[in-house]
C-alpha positions, 0 to 999 in steps of 0.5 A: 691893131692901132700899134701895128698900123702906126708902126707900119705907117712910120716904117713906110714913110722913110724906109731905107730898103733897096732892091736886092736879089739877096734875100738876106739883104732885104731882111737886114734893111727891114730890121734896120728900119724896124729898129729905127722906128721902134727907137723913135716910138720909144723916144716920143713916149719918153718925151711925152711922159717926162715933160709936158712942155717939150714937143718930140721931134718929127720922124724925119728930124729924128732920123736925120739927127740919128744919122748925123750922130752915127756918122759923126766926123767920119769921112772916107776921103783924105783931108784936102791939103793945098798943093805947094809948088816949090820954085826952082831957079833953073826952071818954072813950075809947070802943070800937073803931070809935066814935071811939076814939083809938088809936095802935097801936105808935106810940111815936115821938110820945113820943121825939125831941120836937124832931122833932114840929113843927106844919106846915100841911096839908090840913083833916083831923079832929083825932085827939084832940078830934073825935068823930062828933057833933062833928067838928072839923077842923084844918089843922095836922099833926104833922111826925113823926106825920103826924096832924092835931091842933088847936092846943089838942090838939097839946101834950096829944097829945104829952105823954101 
């Protein structure tokens, strides 16, 4: 019973179980906890058998290290890129949602200049000079950026 009691003690210290109405979720959480505890027990016995000098990690440190290794560099959110405001000679940039000219993270408009060629497309609002009060539409689009621009705004947009 010593091994079972030790296992139960380690299982209750830092368990991950959540309340759930689905019975199979409770089993899943229990099996995850049991797997972590068993791996910790195996780790401590291996460390004790292999080296006399080294102390095994605590249970909490082992779980933290395991979680860090499993998660790694994964992040669900998109990487934060600073928003760039493209100044215009005709108007000042305003706040978000009020005609602010932003290209978040689009650095490609300043690279590979030969790929940015004007092509004909649908009539859309010019990204640089169109405002809410003064809507300007253009049939010209940048082939690389896929942005509608007036012919006068094409060069200033790609040079800033």
